[in-house]
N, C-alpha and C positions, 0 to 999 in steps of 0.2 A: 804373109800371114796374116795382114790386117784386110788385104782383099777376102782373102779367102773367107775371115772372120764376120763382113759384113755382107756376104753373099751368104753364108749358112743363116746368119740372124733375117735379113729381108727376106728369103726364101720363106723360112717360120711365118713370118706375119705374113707373107702375102698365101700360103697354105692355110693360114685360119681366118681368113675376109672373110670366103665363101661360108664360111660354117656362121662366122659372124652374124652376115647381113642377113640370112635365114631365120636365123634367133630372133633377131630383132623384127621380122615380117610375121612369126606367128606369134611373138607378144604380143603386136599391135593389131592383131585379130586374124591376120592373111592366114590362107589358107593353101598356099604355092607345096608344091610337094606331099600335101597329104592327102591318105586316097580318100574318094567321096562316101559320106555315109560315119566316116571317122569322128568321135565326138571329142572335142578338146577341153577336156574334163581340168579340174583344179591339181591337179596332180601332173597333168599333163605340163601348166603353162608354170605350174613349180619349178619341174623337172626341168625344162624352157630356161626359167631367171636363173636356176645353179648354173646349169652348162655355159648360158651367157655369160655371166660373170668369170666362169673355168676360165673361156676360150678369152675375155678381156687380159685374165690376169697372164694367159701365156702372151698374148702381145707385147704386153708390159717387160716380160722379164723376155723375151728376144731381143728387142730394144734392149733391155738396160748390158743384156751379155754382149749386143751389138757395136756400144758404145763408150766410150773413155769413163763417160759420168757413169757408168754401173760398176764400175772398181771401184769407185766412192759411197758402195750403198753397201749397211749393215750387211754381213756374211747372210744370217736367216734371213733377210729377204729374199735373196737369188736363191741360197739352200733351198728353202722349204716347197714353194712353188715348181722348183727344179728336180725334187723329189718328188713328187707326188704325179709331178706327168710326164718322167721314166718310169713312173711304179704303171700308169695308166698306157702310155703307148706303148713303150717296149712289147707287150702283151698283142698292140696290134698290128705291128710293123711284124709281129712276124707270124701270128695269127694268121691273118688275111692271104700271105702269099700259099702257106701253108692248106689253107679252106682250097685256093684258086686253082692249085698245083693239086690236088686230090679229090675233090669233087667239084671244082667247076662254078664252088662260086663260095661268097664271105661268109665268114664265121658272123658275121655278126648281121644277116640281111636275113627278116623271117620270109616267111612265106606266105603268115596272114596278120604283116607288119603293121602301122601307123600309116605307115609315110611311101611314095613310092620306091619302085629301086632303084631309079637316080640318084634319088638322096643318097645310100647306104655308099653309092660309087663318089658320089661328089664329097661327103664329111668322111669318109672314112680312108679315102685315098689322099682327102689334104691332111687327116691325122698322120698316116704316115711318113709324108713329106715332112712335117714336123717334129715326130720324133726322130728324123732321120737330122734334119736340119738345126735343131736344138742341141744332140747329141755334139756335133764339129761343131757349131758356136760355145757350145757350156766348156770341150776339151779346150778351145783357145781359150776360153775367156780365164779357165781356173789358172792355164800353164802360164800364164801372164800374171795374174793376182794371187798364189802361191806354187812356185817355182818346185814346192818340197813339203811333203806331208807335214800337217803341225805336230806340234811337239808332244803334245799331252798325251796322258796314260789312259786307255778305255777304262773306264767301271767297274771292272771286270765281273764280279756277281750277276750285275744288269743286264751286260753282256751274255754270259750263259743264260739264264734265263730265257731272254730273247731268243739266242739260239737255241736251246730245248722244245720252246714253241715253235719255233721255227722246222724243226725237224718234224716233229710231230702233226703238224697243218702240215706239212710238205707230205708228207706218209699218204693221210689220210685223202688230200686230193689224187695222187696219184693211185689209190686204190679204185676209187671212183671211176680214171681216167682208162682202168683197167678192169671196168664191167664190174665194181661192186657196186650193189646197193645199200649197204651198211649206215643207217641210219637218214637214210633221204625221205622226203616226204612225196608220195604219192602223185601230185603231180611231177614233180621234179622226174620219179623215174617213167612215167609216162609221157613224157615230152622228153628223155634221155636221147641226145642221137650223136653222129658224128663230133657237131660241134662244141656240143657239152664237154663232148671228152675230151679232147682235141685243148678245150682251154682249161676244164681241170689239171690236164697234163702242162698245162706251162706255168699253170700258178703249183703244183707241186715241184715241178723242177725249179722255178724261179726261189720260191720259199726255202728248199733244201741247200741250194745254193748260197744265200743270203745267209744261214746256221753259219756255214763253213766260213762263210766270212767274218760273221760276229765274234768265231771266235780265235781270229787273231790279228786283222788290223791293223799288220804291221808293212803291210805295203800294197799300191796302188790297185794290184787285183784284189786281193782281200778286202779291200774299203769298196771296190766297185760291185763288190760280190753281193756285200752287206747293204750297200746304197739299193741296187736292183732288186735283192729279194724285199728289204722290210721294204720299200716302196711299193712296191705290186700289193705287196698285202695290203697296207696302210690305205692305200687308193681304191682299191678293187675292194676289199673287205669293208668300207667304208659305204663305196657307191652299192655296193648289193646290199647291205644293209639297213639304206637308205628306202631301198626301193623293196625290199620287203616288207618297211613298217608300215610305207604306205600304199599298201599294195598298189604298185604299182605296174602297167601292160606290159612291162620290163622284164618283170622278175616272176618264172612260177614259183609254186611254190611259196605264193608270198602269206597263208595264212595257217600254214602248218609247217613253223619256222621249224622244230627239233634240232637236230642236231648241227643239221645245215646253217640254222640263223647262227648258235653255239658257235661254230667252226668260222664263219665271218665277223663275228663277234672278237675270236678269239685272234681271228689276220691282223682286227687292228688295234687289237691291245700287243700284236708282238710287235708289232709298225712300231706304238708309240714307245716300247721300252726300246726298240733299236733305234729313234731318234733321241731319245733322252741319254743314249749312249755318245750317239755323235757326238749333243750340246755336251756332254763331261771333256769328250776327251777334244774339241774344237778350242773349246776354253781354254785348257791346257796348253792350245799355241796359240792362244789368242793375241803373241807377237809378231808371231808372221800372217796373221788372218788380219793384221790392223797394215800389216806392208801394203 
């Protein structure tokens, strides 16, 4: 198991390095992989800086999951970035193969995007490897550090509120996945396609599964569902909200927030509430967490 943990951890690091190097090049003013004529705006630079930092954290977490010194870190230093990372990467790990299988293209590759096609292949291929490798490394890490569930009781009222919000968000995104345009800005409707519907479907499914998990939290399955659903809501809700607010070229409908903006804000809030539930829960099991 020690070898498998090392292999998974360093596979995640290796998968993160190309993206990390590409961000350094862009932040330094280089244009490798950028389609000629596309300006590198202040928003583009800000997003590069943010995603560079996120990738650096991913590398640090992968190393922490791999080595014994990571077992001595405070639990939140490991759990929070893994929670956010799982929220981001699980959607990509599932979404990219679905897009390739059904349409022969990645869900995340824009025909009129800012970068060359090979950049999407490099980046999202790396994300898939990261997602799978980090999951294996974290499973082995958690099994060693916390051989059983914490003993704390969940904060029931907070968990119920977070679950209800997760169900509501899940149903809304599923309706969009099946063709509803309720509450969507005109820009989003005009660009609605297979990609958007699959992503909305994944968001909806994960959110509902997360709500189911939040109502129980008495087994590894329910905890995993709550972890996945709340992490997806928080990570993607925050990412889309920030892109909409800064009028990023990565997000359509940026100036017509409407229900789409409210939905993403609610996703962030639902994820944060679920995080508080986890904090109370883990605090009750602090004796085991120190083991």
